[in-house]
C-alpha positions as CSV (number, residue, x, y, z in Angstrom):
1,X,32.3,92.1,106.6
2,X,34.4,90.4,109.2
3,X,36.1,92.5,111.9
4,X,39.9,92.4,112.1
5,X,41.4,89.9,114.6
6,X,43.0,91.5,117.6
7,X,46.7,91.8,117.7
8,X,48.3,88.9,119.6
9,X,51.1,90.9,121.3
10,X,50.3,94.0,123.4
11,X,53.0,96.4,124.4
12,X,53.3,98.5,127.5
13,X,55.8,100.6,129.4
14,X,56.8,99.8,132.9
15,X,59.9,100.0,135.1
16,X,62.2,97.4,136.6
17,X,60.9,98.0,140.1
18,X,57.2,97.6,139.1
19,X,57.8,94.5,137.0
20,X,59.8,92.9,139.9
21,X,56.4,92.0,141.3
22,X,56.2,89.4,138.5
23,X,59.6,87.8,139.2
24,X,58.4,84.3,138.4
25,X,57.1,85.3,135.0
26,X,60.3,87.3,134.3
27,X,62.4,84.3,135.2
28,X,60.3,82.1,132.9
29,X,60.9,84.5,130.0
30,X,64.6,84.6,130.7
31,X,64.8,80.8,130.6
32,X,62.7,80.5,127.4
33,X,64.4,83.4,125.5
34,X,65.9,83.0,122.1
35,X,69.2,83.9,123.8
36,X,69.9,84.2,127.5
37,X,70.9,87.4,129.1
38,X,71.3,87.3,132.9
39,X,72.3,91.0,132.9
40,X,68.6,91.6,132.3
41,X,67.4,89.2,135.0
42,X,64.8,90.4,137.5
43,X,67.1,90.7,140.5
44,X,69.9,92.4,138.6
45,X,67.8,95.1,137.0
46,X,65.6,95.7,140.1
47,X,68.8,96.0,142.3
48,X,70.4,98.3,139.8
49,X,67.4,100.6,139.8
50,X,67.2,100.6,143.6
51,X,70.9,101.0,144.5
52,X,73.1,102.0,141.5
53,X,70.5,104.5,140.2
54,X,69.2,105.4,143.7
55,X,65.6,104.7,142.7
56,X,65.7,106.4,139.3
57,X,63.5,104.1,137.2
58,X,64.9,101.8,134.4
59,X,62.2,102.0,131.7
60,X,61.1,98.6,130.3
61,X,59.1,98.0,127.2
62,X,57.4,94.6,127.6
63,X,55.2,92.6,125.3
64,X,52.4,90.5,126.6
65,X,50.9,87.5,124.8
66,X,47.1,87.7,124.6
67,X,47.0,84.0,123.5
68,X,48.7,83.0,126.8
69,X,46.7,85.1,129.2
70,X,49.0,88.1,129.1
71,X,52.2,86.1,129.7
72,X,55.5,88.0,129.1
73,X,56.8,87.6,125.6
74,X,59.5,90.3,125.5
75,X,61.4,92.6,127.7
76,X,63.4,95.6,126.5
77,X,65.3,97.7,129.1
78,X,65.7,101.0,127.2
79,X,67.0,104.5,128.0
80,X,67.0,107.7,125.9
81,X,70.4,109.2,125.4
82,X,71.6,112.5,123.9
83,X,74.3,115.2,124.2
84,X,73.2,116.0,127.8
85,X,74.5,112.6,128.9
86,X,77.7,112.9,126.8
87,X,76.2,110.7,124.0
88,X,77.2,111.8,120.5
89,X,73.6,112.3,119.2
90,X,70.1,111.2,120.0
91,X,69.4,107.5,120.4
92,X,67.5,104.9,122.4
93,X,70.1,102.6,124.0
94,X,69.6,99.1,125.4
95,X,70.2,99.6,129.1
96,X,73.8,99.3,130.4
97,X,75.9,100.3,133.4
98,X,79.4,99.5,134.5
99,X,78.5,95.8,135.0
100,X,76.6,95.2,131.7
101,X,78.3,93.3,128.9
102,X,75.3,91.9,127.1
103,X,72.5,94.2,125.7
104,X,70.1,92.0,123.7
105,X,66.5,92.0,125.0
106,X,64.7,88.9,126.2
107,X,62.4,87.5,123.5
108,X,60.5,84.2,123.9
109,X,62.1,81.8,121.5
110,X,59.0,80.0,120.1
111,X,57.8,83.1,118.3
112,X,60.9,85.3,118.4
113,X,60.8,86.5,114.8
114,X,57.2,87.8,115.1
115,X,57.8,89.3,118.6
116,X,60.9,91.1,117.4
117,X,59.2,92.4,114.3
118,X,56.3,93.8,116.3
119,X,58.7,95.2,118.9
120,X,60.6,97.2,116.3
121,X,57.4,98.3,114.6
122,X,56.1,99.6,118.0
123,X,59.3,101.5,118.7
124,X,59.4,102.9,115.1
125,X,55.8,104.2,115.5
126,X,56.9,106.6,118.2
127,X,56.7,110.3,117.3
128,X,60.5,110.6,117.7
129,X,61.8,107.2,116.7
130,X,65.5,107.6,117.6
131,X,68.0,104.9,116.5
132,X,68.4,101.9,118.6
133,X,71.9,101.2,120.0
134,X,73.0,97.7,121.1
135,X,76.4,98.1,122.8
136,X,77.1,94.4,123.3
137,X,75.7,91.9,120.9
138,X,77.1,88.4,120.7
139,X,77.5,88.3,116.9
140,X,77.6,84.5,116.5
141,X,74.4,83.9,118.6
142,X,70.7,83.7,117.9
143,X,69.5,87.2,118.6
144,X,72.1,88.9,116.4
145,X,71.2,86.8,113.4
146,X,67.5,87.3,114.0
147,X,67.9,91.1,114.3
148,X,69.7,91.2,111.0
149,X,67.0,89.2,109.2
150,X,64.1,91.1,110.8
151,X,65.6,94.5,109.9
152,X,66.2,93.4,106.3
153,X,62.6,92.3,105.9
154,X,61.3,95.5,107.5
155,X,63.6,97.7,105.5
156,X,65.4,99.1,108.6
157,X,69.0,100.2,108.1
158,X,71.7,98.8,110.4
159,X,75.3,99.7,111.0
160,X,78.1,98.0,112.9
161,X,80.1,100.5,115.1
162,X,83.0,98.2,116.2
163,X,83.6,95.0,118.1
164,X,86.0,92.7,119.9
165,X,86.3,89.1,121.0
166,X,86.3,87.9,124.5
167,X,87.4,84.6,126.1
168,X,85.0,81.7,126.1
169,X,84.7,77.9,126.4
170,X,82.3,76.5,123.8
171,X,83.1,72.8,123.2
172,X,81.6,71.2,120.0
173,X,78.6,69.0,120.6
174,X,79.5,65.9,122.4
175,X,82.8,67.2,123.6
176,X,83.7,67.9,127.2
177,X,85.8,70.7,128.8
178,X,88.5,68.2,129.6
179,X,88.8,67.4,125.9
180,X,88.7,71.1,125.2
181,X,91.7,71.6,127.5
182,X,93.7,69.0,125.6
183,X,92.8,70.5,122.2
184,X,93.0,74.2,122.9
185,X,95.7,74.6,125.5
186,X,99.3,74.2,124.7
187,X,101.2,71.4,126.4
188,X,103.4,74.0,128.2
189,X,100.3,75.9,129.5
190,X,98.7,72.6,130.8
191,X,102.0,71.7,132.4
192,X,102.2,75.1,134.1
193,X,98.7,74.8,135.6
194,X,99.5,71.3,136.9
195,X,102.8,72.5,138.3
196,X,101.3,75.4,140.2
197,X,98.5,73.2,141.6
198,X,101.0,70.6,142.8
199,X,103.0,73.3,144.6
200,X,99.8,74.6,146.2
201,X,98.9,71.1,147.4
202,X,102.3,70.9,149.2
203,X,100.9,73.6,151.6
204,X,97.8,71.6,152.6
205,X,94.4,70.3,151.5
206,X,93.2,71.9,148.3
207,X,89.6,71.7,147.1
208,X,87.6,73.0,144.2
209,X,83.9,73.5,145.0
210,X,80.8,75.5,144.0
211,X,77.6,76.5,145.6
212,X,74.5,78.3,144.4
213,X,73.8,81.6,146.2
214,X,70.2,80.5,147.2
215,X,71.4,77.2,148.7
216,X,72.2,76.8,152.4
217,X,75.6,78.4,152.9
218,X,75.3,80.4,149.7
219,X,74.7,83.8,151.3
220,X,77.9,83.3,153.4
221,X,79.8,82.3,150.3
222,X,78.6,85.5,148.6
223,X,79.8,87.6,151.5
224,X,83.2,85.8,151.5
225,X,83.5,86.6,147.8
226,X,82.8,90.3,148.5
227,X,85.4,90.4,151.3
228,X,88.0,88.6,149.2
229,X,87.5,91.0,146.3
230,X,87.7,94.0,148.6
231,X,91.0,92.8,150.1
232,X,92.5,92.4,146.6
233,X,94.0,94.9,144.1
234,X,90.4,95.6,143.0
235,X,89.7,97.0,146.5
236,X,92.7,99.3,146.2
237,X,91.7,100.3,142.6
238,X,88.2,101.1,143.8
239,X,86.5,98.5,141.6
240,X,85.5,96.0,144.2
241,X,81.8,95.6,144.7
242,X,82.2,96.1,148.5
243,X,84.1,99.4,148.1
244,X,80.9,101.5,148.3
245,X,77.7,100.9,150.3
246,X,75.5,101.2,147.2
247,X,77.5,98.7,145.1
248,X,77.7,96.2,148.0
249,X,73.9,96.6,148.5
250,X,73.4,96.0,144.8
251,X,75.5,92.9,144.9
252,X,73.8,91.4,147.9
253,X,70.3,91.9,146.2
254,X,71.2,91.2,142.6
255,X,73.2,88.0,143.3
256,X,71.1,86.5,146.1
257,X,69.9,83.8,143.7
258,X,66.4,84.3,145.1
259,X,63.8,82.8,142.7
260,X,66.5,81.9,140.3
261,X,66.4,85.3,138.7
262,X,69.2,84.8,137.7
263,X,70.8,81.7,139.0
264,X,74.0,82.6,140.7
265,X,76.9,80.1,141.3
266,X,80.0,80.8,143.5
267,X,83.1,78.8,142.7
268,X,86.0,78.5,145.1
269,X,89.5,77.2,145.3
270,X,90.3,76.6,148.9
271,X,93.5,75.8,150.8
272,X,92.7,74.2,154.2
273,X,89.2,75.6,153.8
274,X,90.5,79.1,153.3
275,X,89.4,80.7,149.9
276,X,92.4,81.6,147.8
277,X,90.3,82.3,144.7
278,X,86.6,82.7,144.0
279,X,84.4,83.4,141.1
280,X,80.8,84.7,140.8
281,X,79.0,83.3,137.7
282,X,75.5,84.1,136.4
283,X,73.8,81.1,134.8
284,X,70.9,81.0,132.3
285,X,69.8,78.2,129.9
286,X,72.9,76.2,130.8
287,X,75.3,79.0,129.9
288,X,77.7,80.4,132.6
289,X,78.7,84.0,132.5
290,X,81.8,84.8,134.5
291,X,80.6,88.0,136.2
292,X,83.4,88.6,138.8
293,X,86.5,86.9,140.2
294,X,89.0,87.6,143.0
295,X,92.0,85.9,144.6
296,X,94.1,86.1,147.7
297,X,97.3,88.0,146.9
298,X,99.2,86.1,149.6
299,X,99.1,83.1,147.1
300,X,99.7,85.1,143.9
301,X,102.8,83.0,143.1
302,X,100.5,80.0,142.5
303,X,98.2,81.9,140.1
304,X,95.1,80.7,142.0
305,X,92.7,82.5,139.7
306,X,94.0,80.7,136.7
307,X,93.9,77.4,138.6
308,X,90.2,78.0,139.3
309,X,89.6,79.1,135.7
310,X,91.2,75.9,134.4
311,X,89.1,73.8,136.7
312,X,85.9,75.6,135.6
313,X,86.8,75.0,131.9
314,X,87.0,71.3,132.6
315,X,83.4,71.3,133.9
316,X,81.9,72.6,130.6
317,X,80.3,70.5,127.9
318,X,79.4,66.8,127.8
319,X,79.2,65.5,131.3
320,X,79.8,68.9,132.8
321,X,77.7,71.3,134.9
322,X,77.3,73.9,132.1
323,X,77.0,73.9,128.3
324,X,79.3,76.7,127.6
325,X,81.2,79.5,129.3
326,X,81.3,83.2,128.5
327,X,83.9,85.4,130.2
328,X,81.4,88.3,130.1
329,X,84.4,90.7,130.0
330,X,84.6,94.2,128.5
331,X,88.4,94.0,128.1
332,X,91.2,91.5,127.9
333,X,91.7,89.6,131.1
334,X,93.7,86.7,132.7
335,X,91.3,84.0,131.5
336,X,92.4,84.7,128.0
337,X,95.3,82.3,128.5
338,X,93.2,79.3,129.6
339,X,89.8,80.0,127.9
340,X,91.2,80.1,124.4
341,X,88.1,80.2,122.3
342,X,86.6,83.6,121.5
343,X,83.1,85.1,121.6
344,X,82.8,87.9,119.0
345,X,80.9,90.9,120.5
346,X,79.9,94.0,118.5
347,X,78.2,97.3,118.9
348,X,75.4,97.9,116.5
349,X,72.9,100.6,115.4
350,X,69.4,100.2,114.0
351,X,67.8,103.2,112.4
352,X,64.1,103.1,113.1
353,X,63.6,106.0,110.8
354,X,65.9,108.0,108.5
355,X,67.5,105.2,106.6
356,X,71.1,104.1,106.1
357,X,72.6,107.6,106.3
358,X,71.3,108.0,109.8
359,X,72.6,104.6,111.0
360,X,76.0,105.2,109.4
361,X,76.3,108.8,110.8
362,X,75.5,107.7,114.3
363,X,77.9,104.7,114.0
364,X,80.7,107.1,112.8
365,X,80.1,109.5,115.7
366,X,80.2,106.6,118.2
367,X,83.5,105.4,116.8
368,X,84.9,108.9,117.0
369,X,83.7,109.4,120.6
370,X,85.4,106.1,121.5
371,X,88.7,107.1,120.0
372,X,88.5,110.4,121.8
373,X,87.7,108.7,125.1
374,X,90.5,106.2,124.7
375,X,93.0,109.0,123.9
376,X,91.8,110.9,127.0
377,X,92.4,107.9,129.2
378,X,95.9,107.4,127.8
379,X,96.7,111.0,128.5
380,X,95.4,110.7,132.0
381,X,97.4,107.5,132.6
382,X,100.6,109.1,131.3
383,X,99.9,112.1,133.5
384,X,99.6,109.8,136.6
385,X,102.7,108.0,135.6
386,X,104.6,111.2,135.1
387,X,103.4,112.5,138.4
388,X,104.6,109.4,140.1
389,X,108.0,109.8,138.5
390,X,108.3,113.4,139.5
391,X,107.1,112.6,143.1
392,X,109.7,109.8,143.2
393,X,112.5,112.0,142.0
394,X,111.5,114.7,144.5
395,X,111.6,112.1,147.3
396,X,115.0,110.9,146.2
397,X,116.3,114.5,146.1
398,X,114.9,115.2,149.6
399,X,116.4,112.0,151.0
400,X,119.8,112.8,149.4
401,X,120.1,116.2,151.1
402,X,122.3,116.3,154.2
403,X,120.6,116.8,157.5
404,X,120.5,120.5,158.6
């Protein structure tokens, strides 16, 4: 009687901080994954754990390949959620924070189907196998299709909660971003970009440039970006990375570009060497994810951010620096007018036990919670607007009174 062969993939739990000691292996997995996800890069998750979560661990489920000496084959950042965190039920969610807009795990591409099947089986074998929630899946990409096929074979029920489409540039094979601009942008839109650029050049020397964060001068460029964002409307709104010590520390560590985990590129539009618009992109497997952008409001009449976006679009595809561009956005944004293609992104549930009724029930609760949250935000916005009107009316009344 022959003994059974040992299982090729072994699973273990660790944390982002502990696994950061294997940054090179983590980077190699990111660059060989079935689909890139720089939001789950080594520097980003380790910095999030250290600064955004103040040292509270980010649990990672990792798979190691016995046939390759224990090399990393999968990485799943996971967190348990229930009513105590305001979540409408019990679930295991792929990790996310305010900066996360992709939530698929990293799976080595050359055996992705088997690795995914074994990962789901490992999670389903837990005593309390709560449903998996993927808040941001690119539905037209490799992992989403693989997940559907694997769940169907394993008899695991899935449900789609909701979705949206975000701006992107994804030229057909052999086409460049320049050709994309001709085919996807209206003549009036192209003319507007050219007109604004011409007017800006009347003020002095204009230059478009880019630099990697780990290159000489890259650290200074990152600090310039943080300063520019802090001085913009994002600083006043409280969303700039440099607004708080913890988010600034997160940015400096996460986007240092050290060890290429992930690769970080800073793009700039300068006037007489003064940055008037900058963008921070995360790159993996030739795909650029537009993480953050900022512009100098003194030059708002030239729409410098759109000028930079248009230049970036022209660098995508055949002969360009990157294969495709994902706006990485949670909501509609200015790039929608010049990055005219769309990347469909959806929220999905996988029931590891309990069947279709459990998947559909959680999806329904998530939809209801989203509607309630959106309504609460609308009420709060109206309340602030009403308060501003009342305050303005009071000021007018006070100013209209005769001096005593």
